[in-house]
N, C-alpha and C positions, 0 to 999 in steps of 0.2 A: 505566362501562357494561359492562365485561367480566365474565365469570363468575368472580368472585373466589374462590368456594369451590373451583372446579376448579383455578384457578391455584395456590392455596395448597396443594392436595393434592400438586402436583407440583414445587413449588419450596421447600416447607418440610418439616417433620418428618412431616406427615400422610401424605405419599405413601408413604414407606417403611413407616410404621405400618400403613397400609391394605393395602399389598401383602404385607407380611411378618408382620404381627401381632406386632411387637415394639416397641410404642409407647414404652417407657421408654428406648430406646437412641438415639433419633434427634434429638438436639439439635445445634445448630451448634457443635460442639466436636470435638476429636480423640477417636477411639474408643480406649479403653484396651485392654490385652492381653486381659483377661478378656472384655470385650464383643466383641472381634474373634473370639475363640475361639467365643463363643456364636453369632455370625453364621455362622461356618464350619459349625457343627453344624446350622444351619438351611439349609445349602446356598447361602449368600450368598457370592459371590466378589467381592472388592474389587480393582479394577484401576485403575492410574494412567495417565492419558492426557493428550492436549492437545486443546483445543477447536478447532473450525473453524466454529462458529456465527457468528463474526465474525473479522476479521483480528487481533484481539488474542490469540487462541490461548492462552487461560488454561490453567494446569495444572488438571486435573480428577481427581476421584476418582469412579469409576463403579461402581455395585453391580449385580451380575448374579445372577439366580436362575432356575434351569431354562432357561438359555440365553437369557434375555430381559433387556434393559436395564430396570432398575426405578427407579434413583435416581441423581441427579447432584449431587455436591457440588464445591466447590473443593478443590484439593490444598494443604493447609497447608505442605507441604514446599517448595513452589515460591514463592520470594520475589516473583516477578513479580505474582502476584495474591494471595499470602499467604492462601490458603484461601477467598477470596471467590468467589462465583459469582453473576453477575447473571441477570436474566430471560432473556437470550439463551442463556446456557449451560444454564440449568435447563430451557429449552424444547427441548433437543436431542432428547428422546424424540419430540416431534411431527414432527421432520424424519426421524429414523431409521425410524419406523413410519408415515410419511405415505402416504395412499392415492394421492397424486399423484406419487410418485417413479418413476423409470424402473425397470422390473422385469426386462426381458429385452431382448436385441438386437432391433433393428428395421431393416428395409430399406425405402427409399422406393418407393412405387408411383405416386403422382401427380406433379405438377409440384412443384418446390421452392417452399415457402411454403404449399402447400395442407394440409400436415400429414397426408398420407395415407401410412401405413406398414403393413407387415405384420410379424408376428412372425417372427423368424429364429432359427436355432441359432447358437451361438458359432462353430462350424466354418464355417458359411455366411457369417457376417458377416466373420470374419477373412480368409477366402479372397477375398471381394469386395474388401476393402481392399488386401490384398497383391497381388492381380492388377492392380489399378489402379495402385498405387505402382510395381510392376515395369515396367509399360507406360510410365508417365510418365518414369521414370528412364531407360529405354532411348531414348525419343524426344526428351526435352528436358533430361535431366540431373537429378541429385538435387536441385540447387539450386531447381528449379521447385516444390518442396514446402515448405510452411510448417507447422511444428508449433507451435501456440500453446498453451502449457501453463497459461494462466490465471494465477492468483496464484502466488507463490513456494512455496506450501504443497504438499508432496508431488509436486513436478513432476519430480524428478530422473530417474525411470525413463524418462519420455517424452523428456527431453532426451538421455539416453544413447542410446536407440534411434535417434533421428533424426540425431544427430551421427554415429553409426556408419553409418547409411544413406548419409550423404554430403552432407547439406544443412547449411549454417551458419545457415539461417533457422529457428532454434529459439528461440522467444521467450516472454515472459510479459507480463503486463498493465501493467508498469511505466510504459510511455509513455502510457497512458491513465489514469494515477493522479495524479501530481503532480510530474513531472520538473523544472519550473522551480523549485519550492520546494527541491529537493535540489541544485540546480546549484552554488550558492555553497559549501556544505560539500564537495561533490565536488572542485571546483577547488582550494579552499584547504586542505582537511584530508584529502582522500582518502576522505571519508565520504559521508554522505547525510542523516542525520536527527538534527537537534539537538533535544534535549528537556531539560526542567528536571530537576535532580537531586532528584527527589521519590520515588523508589522506596525503600520501606522494608518489611521489614528489608533491610539490606545486611550481608554478612559482612566484617568489618573486622579486620585484624591489630592486636592490642593491644601496648602497650609490653613486656609480659612474654612476647611471642611467641605467645600463644594467639589463637584466633579467636573473635569474639563477634558475635552478631546485634545490630546497632545499629538503634534506632528513632528516633534524634534527627534532627530537621530543622534544617538550617542556613539555609534560604532566607529572604531578606528581601524580595525582590521578584520577581514573575513577570509578564511581559507576554506575553499570548497575542494574536497578530495573525492573524485569520482561522482560529483554531484553537479547537475546541469539544470538549475531552476529556470533558466530562460526558455527551455524547451520541454524538459521531461520531469515535471514535478507535480506533486499534489499540494504544494504549499504556494498558493497563488501570490501571497504578499511578498515572497522572496523575489519574484520577477521584477517588480517595480521598486521594492524596498532596498534591494541591493544597490541599484543605480542611484536611487535617491540618497542613500547614505554616502555614496561616493561623491555625488555632486554637492549635497548640502553640508556634509561634514568632513569631506576629504578622506573618507574611509578608503583604505587600500584593499584591493581585491586580488587574491591569489587563487589560481585554479590549477590543481594538480590532476592531470588526466592524460592518458596516452593520445587522445584526440583533441584537436582545437575545436571545442564545442562553441555554440553561440555565447555561452557564459564566458568561456575562455577568451573569446574575441574581445570582450569588454574588460578583461582583467588587466591589472598593472603588471602581473607576472604570470606566465604560463609555464608550468613545469611538466614536460611530457614524460611521465614516469613509466617504467616498465610495468606491464599489467601484473597484478597479483602481488605487488610489493608495497602496498600502502602500510602494512604493519611494520615493515622494515623501516620506512621513512619515519613513522611515529616513534618507533623504538630508538632510532638514532637521535631524533629530536629530544626525546625524554632524557636519554643519557647525556646529551650535550647540556641541556638545561640543568640537570642535577650536578654535573661536574663544574659548571661555570656560574652557577647562581652565587651572587654576592649581595647579601642584605644591606651592606653598607655603601653600595654603589647604585646611584639612581639609574645608571645605564645598564646595570647587570642584576637588578632586583627582579629576577625572573619569577620566583616562587612567592606566593602570598601564604606564609606559614600559618595564618589564622585558619586555614582550611582544616587543620588537625582538630580544632575545637568542634567541628561539625561532622567529624567522620570517625571511623574506627578501622583498625587493622593496617594503618599505613606502614608501620615498621615491618610487619610481616611481608607486606607487598614489596616494599623496597628491598628487603633481603632476597626475596625470590627473583626480583628483576636483576639485581646486581650479581646474582649467582651465575648469570650467563656471560658476564663480562670477561671471564677468564677462559671460557670455552672457545674452541677453534672450530669454525664452520668448515666442513669438508668441501663445500663448493667453492669457497673463496680463499681458504687457508688464512682467514683473518678472524680476530676476536669478534664475537657477536656484539652488535649494537654500536660498534666503534664507527667513527666517521668514514673511515676507509671501507669498512664492511658495508655500511649503508649506501655509499656511492657505488660500490661494485654490484650490489644487489639491485638497486633501483634504477641505475643508469643515469642518475642525477649527479652532477659534479659536486665534489666535497665542499667547494667554496659556496655553492648555492644552498647546500644543506645547512652550513653554518649561518649563512645570511637569513634563511627562513627560520631557523631555530631562534636566532637572536631577535629577529623581528617579532616573532610570536611571543617570546618570553618577555620582551621589554615594552610591547605595545599593550596598553590597557584602555578601554576594554577590547577584547578580541574574541573571535569564535572560530573553533575548528569543527568542521562539519563533514561527516562521511556521507557517501551517496549510496543509492540503491544498487547500481551496477557494481560499484567497487567501493568498499570491500564486501558489499552485501551479497555478491554472487560468486564469492570465492570460498573454497573449502575451508580455509583457515581465517575467514573474515572476522571470527570472534575475537582473535588476538588484536586486530586493528581497532575494533570498536571499543575494546577494553582500554587500550592505550589512548584512543581519542578522548574517552571520558576522563581518564586520568589527567591528561594534559589540560583539559578545560577546568578541572577542579583545582589542581595544585597551583595553577597560575592565577587563581582568583577570578576566573572569567565565568564561572557557573552561576546562573540566575542573577546576573547583575545587569544594570542598564547598558544596552549595547553589546552584551556578551552572548553566552550560549544558554539556551533554555530548553529543557526537556518538555516538549509540548504535549507529550502523552499524559503527564501528571499535572498539567495546568488546564487542559480543556475540560469542559463541563461533563459531568456524568450524565449518562442516559441509559435507558433500557430497563433497569431495575428488575422487578419481578416479572415484567412482561416477557422477558427473554426465556423464562421457564427453567432457569438453572437449578431451582429448588427441586425439580423433579429428579435430578441426578442423585439426590440424597435418599431416594426411596430404597427401602430394604428389599432385597430379592434373594433367591436361592438358585444355585446351580449345582449339578453333580459333577465333581472333579475326581477322577480316578476312583469312581465308585462310592465316593463319600459326598453327602449333601453339605454344601457350604453356604453360609449366609454372608452377604456383604451389601454394598451400595452399588447402584447402577454405574456411578462414576468409575468404580474399580474394574469395570469391563472394558475400559477405554483401550483401543487397539494400540495406541502409541505410548501413553503414560504408564501403562502396565504391560506393554509389549516390548518392541525393539527400541523405542525412543523415549525413555523415561525423563530425559532432560528437555524434551521438546514441548515447551509450554504453548507453542503454536503448532497446529496439527500438520502431520507430515504427508501432505498431498502427493509429493513426488514419489512416495513409496507405495501408492495405491495399486499400480499394476502388479507388483509382487504379491500384495495381499489378495488381489482378485484371483491370482493363480494358485497361491499356496495356503491362504487362510491366515488366521491370527493365532499365535501361541502366546498366552499370557505368562510372564515370568515373575511378576511381583504382585504384592497385595493379597487380598483375601482369596482371590480366584486363581492364584498362580498354579500353573499346570492345566488350566482350562484352555481348550482350543475351539475355535469356531470359524466357519467360512464367511466370506463376504458374498452375500446373495442379492443385495440390491444397492444400487448407486443412483441417488437422485441429485441432480446438479442444477442449481438455480443461478443463472447469469454468469456462470463461469464457462471456461472453454478449455478444460484440462487436456483434452486430446491434442491441442496445439501448444498450450502454455505450460503444462505440467511435466516438463522434461521431454524425452524423445517421443514424438508422436507415434512412431512405429511400435514402441513398447505398449502404449495405451491401446492401439488398434489390435495388437495381438491379444491383450488381456480381455478386451471387451467382446472379441469375437471367438474366444476360446470356448470349446464345448467339452462336456463330460462324455464318458463312454456311451451314454444313452442318446447322445446327439443333442442334448439341451445345453443352452448357454450356461457356463459356470456362474456368471453373474446373471441371475434369472430375470432381474428387472433393472432397466436403465430408463430414467426419466429425465427430460430436459424441460426446464421452466425458464422462459426467456422472452425478450421482446424481439430479438433478432436471431436469425437462423445461422448459427455458427457450426463449426466442424463437429463438435461433440454431439450435436443433434442428429447427425447422420447415423450415430450408433445407438440412438434411443429407441425404446419400444413405444413410448408415449411422449408427445411434445405438447406442452401447455403454453398458451400465449399469455405472458404477464404484461400488464399495463405498463406503458412507458413511464419515465420519471415525471412527465407532465400530467399523467393520468392517475397518479396514486399519491398517498399521503404517508409521510414518515418524517425523519429528522436528518439534518446534516451530520456528517461524520468528518470533522476537520481537526486541524492541529494548530490552534492559535496559542499565543503566549499567555493568555489569561482566559478565564471562563466566558464562553458565549455559546449560544445554540440557536439555530434557526430552523424554521419549518420548511419541509418539502410538502407544499400543499398540492391538492388535486386541482389543477388549473383548468383542465377540460375533462369531460367524461371519457372513460376508456373507449378506444376506437376498436372497430371490428368486433371480435368476440373475446377480446382480452379482458382479464380481471386483475384487480390489485391483490397483493399478498395476503391481506387480512381475509378476503373472501375465499381465496384458494385454500388458506389454512382451515377455515371453517368448513368448507366443502369436504376436504379429505377427512377432517376430524369427525364430522357427522357420519360419513359413510363407514369409517372404521367402527364407530360406536354402534351403528346399525348391524354391523357384521359380528358384534359381540365382544369387541375389545374393551375390557373392563378398566384399562388404564386411561381411557379417554372418557372424560365426563363433560356433560353439557355446561356445567357451571364454570369450567375452565376455558371454554371456547365460545360457541355461538351465543350462549346466554350471557356471558361476561362481556364479550366484544361484539356488540351488535353493529358497530360501524368502525371504519378506520380511525375515526376521531377517538373512540373509546380506547383503542389500542395505544394510540400515540399519547393520550393523556396519561396512561399508565407508565409509558416510557419516560415521561417527563417528571414523574414524581420525585426522583432523587436529585434533580438539577438544582444548583450546580454541583453540590456534593464536595466542594472544596473548603479549605480551612481559612479562617479569618487571620491570616498571617502575612508577614512581610512588611516592607517599607515602600511607600506609605501604606499604613494599615488600611485595607479595603473599607472596613466599617469601624471607625474609631469609637463609636458609641456602643458597639456590641463587644462581648467578651473576646479577647484575643485567644487564638488557638482552638476555637470552637468550629465545628463543621457548619457550613452555611447551606440551607435548603430554602428555596422560595424565590419569588420574582424579585428582580432588582429594585422595583419601587417599594415593595413591602419591607424589604430589608433596610432600604434607605430611610423609610419613614418610621422604622421601629415597630411595625405591626407584626410582632413576632412572639413566639413562646420560646423560652430558654430552658433546656434540660441540662442542669449542671452535672448530673450523674453521667449522662451520655456525652456531655460536652457538645451539645448540638443546638443550633439555632434554627427554628422553623418559621418562615414567613408564609405568605399565601402561595399556594402551589402554582407553578407554571403550567399553563394549559394551552391547548390549541386556540381557544377563544382569546386568551390573553395575547398570544403571539400575533394573531391576526390584527388585533387592535394596535399592535406596536410594530407594524410593517414586517411581521414575520420573525422578529429577532429579539432575543434577550441577551443583554451584555452586562456582565458584572465587572467591578473595578480591577484594574491592573495593579500588581505590586511586584517588587523584586526582593531579593534576599529572603526568600520565603523559608529558608532553613534556620533562621535565627530570630532571637528576640532580645530586647535590652533588659538586663537584670539590674534593678535599682540598687540591690545590696552590694554587688561587686562592682557596679558602675561600668559594666562591659557587656558586649554581646555574647550570648551563649546559645547553644542549640536549643530550638524550641520543641523538639521531639514530636513535631506534627508533620514535618515535611523533611525529606522526601518520602516516597512510598515504599520504604524498606522495612524489614523486620524490626530493626532497632530505631527506625525513624532518623537514622544518620546516614551519611554517605558511606558506603561499605566497601572498603578495600579488602576486607575479609569477606569471602563469598558465602554468606549465610544461606543463600538460596540453594547453592550446591550442597551444603551440608545436609539439609533436610532431604533432598533427593537422594543423596548418597546413602543415607540410612536405609532407604527403601531398596536401593540397588544391592547393598551388601546383604540384605535379608532375603534376596531373591534367589532364583534358580541359576542364573547365569549373568555374565556381564553383557551390557548392550553391545551390538556389533560395531557401532561407531567407536566406542571406547577401545575395543580390541584393535581396530584399525590403527589407532594412534598410540597403542601400547600403554594405555592407562589401566590400572586395576582398581582405581577409585577416582572420584572427582577431586580436583585440586582445591585447596582452601583459599588460594590467592593467585597471583600472576603465573601464567604459563605460556608456553610457546610450542608450536608445531608447524610443519610446512604444508603448503598447498599441493594440489595435484596438477598433473599435466603442465608443469612449468619446468622446462629443462635448464633454466637459469638459476633456480633455487632449490630444486629437489633432485638429488642424485639418481633417484629411481627413473627419471624421465630424460636424463641427459642423452641417452642413446638415440632419442628421436630427433635431436636438434638439427642434424644435417638434412635429413630427408623431409622434415616438416619444419621449415624455417620461420613460419609466421605464427604469432600468437593471435588468436581470434577473440575479439571482445564484442560486446553487444550493447546497444543503447536504445532508449525509448524514442519514439517519434511522436511529437505533439501530445503524448500521454493519453490520447483518446483510444489508443489501441485499435480494436476492431471498428470502433466508431469512426476513426480517421479513415480507414480504408474503404468503408462502405458509403461514406458521405462525399458526394462529388466535389463540393467546395473545398473540403479539407484534403481530399485525394489529389487536388491540383496544387497543393501548397508544399513545396520542397523543404527538406530538412537535412542539413549538415552532411551531405554526401552519402547518406544511407537511405534516403527516400527521395528520389530524384525523377524528373520528367523524362524518362527514357523508355516509355512504353512503345509497343507496336500499335499500329492503328486498329481501332475496334469500334463497335457500336453498342450502346446500352441505353435502356430507359431510365431517365432520371427525373427528379423533381426540380423544376427550374422556375425562376421568377417570371411572372407575366402580369403586369399591372392591368392588362385588359380583362383579365379574369376576375370574377367576383371574389374568389378566394385569394387572389394575388399571386398564385402560382399554378403550374400545370405539370402533368406528366407528359414527357415527350421522349422519343428516341433521338439520341444525339450521336453524331459521328465524331469520335475523338481521333484527331490526327496523331501521327507518331510524335513522340516527345511533348505531349501536352498533359499527360496523366502520370502521377508519381508512382513509382514502383520501388520495391526493395532492391537495393544495390549493395555492392561491396566497396567500401572506402579503402583505398590503398595509397601509400606514399608514392610520389612521382619517381623517386629513385628505384624503388622496388618494381614499379611498373615498367620502367625503361629496361631493366635487366630481363624482364620477361617479354618485352616487345608489346606491351599493352598500352592502349589509350582508352579514354572515356567512351563507354558504349560497347566495348568489345565483350563478347561472351566468354566466360571462363567456367572451369570446373574446380570446385573446392573440395578437397578430400582430407579426412582425418585419419589418425592411426588405426581407428576401428574399422576402416575401409568403408565408411559411410561418406557419401558425396552429394553435393547439390550444385545446381547451375545458377549463374548470376551474370548480370552485366556489371562491369567495373566502373567506378568513378574515381578518377585520378586527381590527387590533390597533394599539397604539402602540409595539409592540416591534420597530420597524424604522425606519430612516431614511426620511423622506418622499422621494418620487421614486425609491425602490428597491422592487422586488418580489422575492420569493424562492419557489423551488420546491424540492421534494426531488428527489434524484438517483435515477432509476429507480423512483419511487413511483407513477407514473401511466401510463396508456395501455399497460398490460401486456397483450399480445395472445397469450400462450401459455396454453392451458388448464392447463398444469402449475403455474401460479401459484394454482390453487384459487380461493378466494373473491375474491381480488384481480382475477383474470381477469374476473369478472362486473362489475367497475367500469370496464372499459376505455373505455367510450364517453363518459364524462363526467369523466375524470381526465387531467391534463396530462402528456405526455412532454416533459420539459425538452429532451432532445437533439434533438427535432424542430425546435427553435428555434435551435440553434447554427449557426454558419457552418462547413460542412464543409471549406471551402477555407482557413479560418484555422487554420493549425497553427503553434505557436510556432516561431520561425525556426531555432533551433539543435537542439532535441530532438524537434520534430514533435508536441508535445503538443496535443491538441484544446483550443481556448480556450473551455472550458465557461462561464467567468464573464465573457466579453466579449460582451455583446449588449444591445441596446436594443429596447423593445417599446412598442406601444400597446394599450389595453384598452377593450373596450366590453361593456356588459351585453347578454345575449341571453335 
C-alpha cells in the first residue's frame, strides 16, 4: 500500500541518480577510486558514520552534496552489517529533515501536559535550567537531581556533566529494557547479552600468521526463545547470519514463542509456548540432559564435562537445582522440572520437550538465546536467563565457533574517563539523624543504597514512586538519609510512554505540593523529536540528530570493533550536539557559583566534539590477548590490548608486564576517518582457556570471563558482595520481601512470575473472567522513529502493526527528483488502510468465539480495570488464549509523532494495561509481559 516509487527513490540507486545526475555509479557495490574521484568533482562528500534509526546502530556511508544529506548506504568496511542497509537506515533522511522535529529551545507556558510552549533562545533556556539546578542543589543536595540519558548511545557527555554536578543518579533506559534476560550472563559470566556466533565476516588469524576475513558458518543449531531478530533486534548480523547459517551449513533453527514471528516463519520448528514459562522449559531441558547424559554414547554425550575446569561452584548449583526434583508443584500436582511438569506448565507436548532437549544436547555447536520480550519482560525472567546460561556452558557451546557468545564481554571498550565516573568517588558530607556523616557521592544512589541494591541497571520504572515519596537510603555510609527528587532531566528517552504505566508517570510529573508548586520542580527534555514526555517538560532543548553529531557506535559483535558516528552535516535549525549542550550548562553552573564544576573538566578540556570522542576512544579495545586462534601471537598471551589494530599488528607497542597491558598507538577520530570510520581487532574463540605446556592440557586462563574469579561462576559471588551490604543495612529490599527471601541465594533458585493463572496460584481466580494472556513485541525496532517516518509507518509487521488506519491528511517529506534537494514537504491524503497502526493480534479460534474479524473495534480490559481500544487482526499465527500488541505503537498522544498522532483515539497503548506496581523483584524491571485481559467487541 505504500508509495513504492518514492521508497525506491530513496533506498535504492535511483535516489542518488535523481539527486546527483550520475545514474551509472550507484549500484549496491563498493565505489572504486575513479568513481570516488568523479563524485568529489561533482561536490559529493562521502562520510562514514553509525546509524541511530534503531538500536542496531549499523555502520553507514552517507553522501552529502551542498551541505545536504542525499544518500544513505551501508558501510562495507563494518563487519557488523557488512555494507547492508535496511529500510530503517535508508529512511534516515525522513527523520533528519522531518517537519515534526524539535527546531529550537522552548519554555513551558501552560500547565504540564498541556503542550503550551513559547520559543526561547539558548541563553534563556540554559539560564532557566542552571538557575533551577543551583537552587535545588543548595536546598536539597545534588542527589535530588536525576539525569536520564535514555539509551546508551551518545550519553557520555550528559553523564559526565551530572556526575561532576554531584549526583550519582545518572541513568539510562536499561532497567526498562530487558534486565531479567541479562541477569544470568551478568551473574555467571560478568556479561549481559548472549548471541549466536553468526556475524560474518570475522577477521581471523590464520596458521601462517596473516589475518583473513572469514565467511564460513559453523552453526548446527540455534534456538531462539522469545527472540525475533528478523524484525525486532539490535543485533543486525543475526537477521542475515541466521539464514546464511541455515543455507550454507544446514543449521537447524528452532523458535520458541507464543506468536509466529517473522523469525518463526523461517524456522525448522516453531513451538508456541505459553507466555511466562521459558524458565520452565529450560528447567525441564536441564533436568532431562542431566538424567540422560551418557559420556560413552556419541548420541547421548550431552554434557562437555571439561566445563568444570573453567568454572567454580557447579556442585553447589547442581545440589540446589536437584533439591526441587522431589517437591510437588501445587498448580500441577507434579514434581518440579519433570517432563510431565514442564509439559503442563509450558503447554508444549512432552514428546516435543524430549525432542528439543535431545536435539540441543547432542548437536554441537549450538546456541540457546533468550529474547528481550521473553524472558526479559517477566517478573521471574532471572531464573530463565540463569538456566539459559547454564545450558550453554555445560553442553560445551559457550564461546566456541558456531556456539553462544556473550557479546557484552567481547565488544570494544569505550568511554573511559570521558564518562566522568571518577566524580562519583568524591568525598562529601551529609547530616543524617543529626550527625554529620562522610562518604562518597556514589553512596547516595537512589537504587543501589535505596530500595534496589541488586539493580546494577538503574530502576527507571520506579521513578514515579520516588517523585511522589522521595528516596530513603537503607545501606552504606548514608543509611537513614532521606531526600526528595526535585529535578528530572531526560535526554532522548520517553519514559512517560515506555517506563511502565503512562498514567502513573503523568500523575507524578503533575503532582503539586501544598504550596501549589510541582513536586518535581524541574523537568527538562533534550531530544531531536517531540515525544510525549516533552509535553510535561518545563524546558525543551533541541539536540542535533544522529547525522549532525559525533560519537561512537554502541553495538554487540562477537569480537572487538568500534566505529565512528561522525558529524555528516551541520546541525539543522537551532539544534546543538551533546558536547556543546554539556559545555553550555556547565559554564552557566560555574558562573552561578557551583564549585563542583571546573573549566578544566569541561569547556577548556573539550573544545570540540572530536576532543571528547578521542577521550572516549583511549581504552579501546580494552580486551585480552586470549583464545584460539590467539589474536596477536607475537604479543604476550593474557595481556590487555589497547591501541589501533595496525599498531598492535606491527608490534608498535609498549608492554607493561606488571599491569599485564599492551599499548599501541591510540585510536582517534582522525585514525578512524582514514580507515572508513572503523577499527576491527581479530576474532578468537575459547577465550576462557589457554594451553598449559607442563600438563599438556587446556586450563583456565583467569583472564576471561569478566567475573570476580575470572571463571564461569555457578556460585553467585556477585550476590555475595551485595548481600553483605544488605545484611548491614536498615531493612530488606522490598523485592526480596515480595518473594520471601531474607538474603540473596548463593546459587540456583526458583520463584514464580506474576499475573499468570497457569503457574501462580495467587492469580488462578482471574482465569475465567480474564481468559487471555497479553504479550508485547517490538515493531521494526525503530520505536518512535518507525511511527513518525511515513515510509516506515506504511510497512506492516506481524499482525501487531497493520494498515488499518482511518483516512487522514498529514504533511510529510516525500521524494521529488524535480527539486534541487531531491525531496519536498507536501500535504498528503492517506486513504483508509494505507498507514500502519497498532493492532491486537488474536488467534482465529478465539476471534470466532467472540464474533470478531480483522478490522473490528474492541475494548481490552485488565483486572486493574484499565482498558484500551484497538482494531483486531485475526490470524492463526499465535497461540490460542494469547493476544499480542506492539510496544509503543498505539495511543501515541504527542503531535510530534506526525501521522501516527492522528490515530491515537483508536489504537492501543500496551503500557496502559501493565501493572505499575509489579516490578521484577531484583532489578525493578516493569513486567510488560505479565498481564491477563478480557476482550469485547464495541
